[in-house]
C-alpha positions in Angstrom: 0.0 0.0 0.0 1.3 3.5 -0.9 1.9 6.6 1.0 -1.6 8.3 1.7 -1.2 12.0 0.8 -3.4 15.0 1.7 -2.9 18.2 -0.3 -3.8 21.5 1.4 -3.6 24.7 -0.8 -6.0 27.4 -1.4 -5.2 27.6 -5.1 -7.1 25.1 -7.1 -4.7 25.0 -10.0 -1.8 24.2 -7.7 -3.8 21.4 -6.0 -4.7 20.0 -9.3 -1.1 20.0 -10.7 0.2 18.2 -7.5 -2.5 15.6 -7.7 -1.8 15.1 -11.4 1.9 14.6 -11.0 1.9 12.8 -7.6 -0.6 10.2 -9.1 2.0 9.2 -11.7 4.1 7.7 -8.8 3.2 4.0 -8.0 3.8 4.4 -4.4 1.7 7.5 -3.6 -2.1 7.6 -3.1 -3.9 11.0 -3.1 -6.7 10.7 -0.5 -8.0 14.2 -0.4 -7.7 17.9 -1.2 -8.2 20.9 1.2 -8.7 24.5 0.1 -7.8 25.8 3.6 -6.3 24.8 6.9 -9.7 24.0 8.6 -10.5 21.7 5.8 -7.1 20.1 6.2 -7.6 19.5 9.9 -11.0 17.9 9.2 -9.7 15.6 6.4 -6.7 14.7 8.5 -9.2 13.3 11.1 -11.3 11.4 8.8 -8.9 10.2 6.2 -5.9 9.5 8.3 -3.1 10.5 5.7 0.5 9.5 6.2 1.7 12.9 4.8 0.3 16.2 4.2 1.5 18.8 1.8 0.6 22.1 3.5 0.6 25.6 2.1 1.2 28.3 4.7 -1.1 31.2 3.5 -4.6 30.0 3.3 -8.1 31.6 4.2 -10.2 30.5 7.2 -7.1 28.9 8.9 -3.5 29.2 7.9 -1.1 26.3 7.5 0.7 26.9 10.7 -2.3 26.8 12.9 -3.6 23.7 11.0 -0.1 22.1 11.4 -0.3 22.6 15.3 -3.7 21.2 15.5 -2.9 18.2 13.4 0.3 17.4 15.0 -1.3 17.5 18.5 -4.1 15.3 17.6 -2.3 12.9 15.2 1.6 13.3 15.8 2.3 10.4 13.5 1.1 12.4 10.4 4.1 13.9 8.7 3.6 17.4 7.4 5.7 19.0 4.6 5.1 22.7 4.2 5.0 23.8 0.5 5.2 27.5 0.0 6.6 30.6 -1.7 8.0 32.0 1.6 11.4 31.4 2.9 11.8 34.2 5.4 12.2 33.4 9.1 8.7 34.6 10.0 7.3 31.7 8.1 10.0 29.1 8.6 10.4 29.3 12.3 6.7 29.1 13.2 6.2 26.3 10.8 8.9 24.1 12.3 7.9 25.0 15.8 4.3 23.9 14.9 5.7 20.4 14.1 6.4 20.3 10.4 9.1 17.7 9.4 9.8 19.4 5.9 9.9 22.9 4.3 10.1 23.3 0.6 9.4 26.1 -1.7 6.9 25.9 -4.6 9.6 26.3 -7.3 11.0 22.7 -6.4 11.4 20.4 -9.2 8.5 17.8 -9.3 11.0 14.8 -9.1 12.9 16.5 -6.3 9.5 16.8 -4.4 9.0 13.0 -4.8 12.4 12.3 -3.5 11.7 14.7 -0.4 8.4 12.9 0.2 10.0 9.5 0.2 12.8 10.6 2.4 10.4 12.1 4.9 8.4 8.9 5.1 11.7 7.2 5.8 12.2 9.5 8.8 14.4 12.3 7.5 13.6 16.0 7.8 13.6 17.7 4.5 14.5 21.4 4.5 15.0 23.7 1.7 18.6 25.4 1.9 16.9 28.7 2.4 14.8 27.4 5.3 17.9 25.8 6.8 19.8 28.9 6.6 17.0 30.8 8.4 16.9 28.3 11.2 20.6 28.4 11.7 20.7 32.2 11.6 17.9 32.3 14.2 19.7 29.7 16.4 23.0 31.7 16.2 21.1 35.0 17.1 19.6 33.1 20.2 22.7 31.8 21.4 24.6 35.0 21.1 21.7 36.8 23.1 21.9 34.1 25.7 25.7 34.3 26.0 25.4 38.1 26.4 22.7 37.8 29.1 24.7 35.1 31.0 28.0 37.2 30.8 26.2 40.1 32.4 25.7 38.0 35.7 28.4 38.6 38.4 30.1 35.7 40.0 27.9 36.1 43.1 24.7 36.4 41.0 25.6 33.1 39.3 25.9 31.5 42.8 22.6 32.8 43.8 21.0 31.6 40.5 22.4 28.1 41.2 20.8 28.0 44.5 17.5 29.3 43.2 17.6 26.5 40.6 18.1 23.9 43.4 14.8 25.2 45.1 16.2 27.1 48.0 14.6 30.0 49.7 16.2 33.2 50.2 16.8 32.4 53.9 18.5 29.0 52.7 20.5 30.9 50.1 21.8 33.4 52.7 22.8 30.6 55.0 24.5 28.7 52.1 26.5 31.8 50.9 27.2 33.4 54.2 25.5 36.6 53.2 22.4 38.4 54.5 18.8 37.9 53.3 18.6 41.5 52.2 21.8 41.0 50.1 20.2 37.9 48.5 17.0 39.8 47.6 19.1 42.4 45.8 21.0 39.7 43.9 17.7 38.0 43.0 16.2 41.2 41.8 19.3 42.1 39.7 19.6 38.8 38.1 15.8 38.6 37.2 16.3 42.0 35.4 19.5 40.9 33.6 18.1 37.6 32.5 14.8 39.3 31.4 12.5 36.8 33.3 9.5 37.7 35.6 10.1 35.3 38.7 12.4 32.8 40.4 10.7 29.8 38.6 11.6 31.3 35.2 15.1 32.0 36.5 15.6 28.5 37.5 14.3 27.2 34.1 16.5 29.6 32.3 19.4 28.4 34.4 18.8 24.8 33.7 18.0 25.2 30.0 21.3 27.3 29.3 23.5 25.2 31.5 24.2 27.9 34.0 23.9 25.5 36.9 
């Protein structure tokens, strides 16, 4: 039995072209077409596709919202974004929503077939422009994190470690041989420097960024 594919795109001619070409592949079965994200979600529930080719900009519900809902309800369904946009405002939300692939609509039909097969084999398939956006964003995030962490004094780092281990101000004061008032000052300073709202967020930040 072939790979069951659902096509979601608001342009009828795009859907028809994809259906016509993909049906020439012996191992693909087109099980449905959706003109917007809402239809894609509903068809995913009833038709149980193996893979969805998902446009991003569609009426009623966009591809990112549809991807989120589908991946939450049926995480086993693989979703390949097929769009005209390669900027990070589209790439990042799509990948965060759970898409396993991101290709541009100018892709060669034969290359699209290869990408679909590779995705079904468990590989992520990202267009080079999408990959570069993800790497650039990752680099910027790391740079920002490093800058925030570097702003902490040695004592603030010590206080942060104690916060992450779940200690109260009184316990931190005893552990570091400083007054509770001093601990409060350090906590207030490090919350501001890390741009977080409370101790819980500070602890999560510390763990996530290996500061403890």
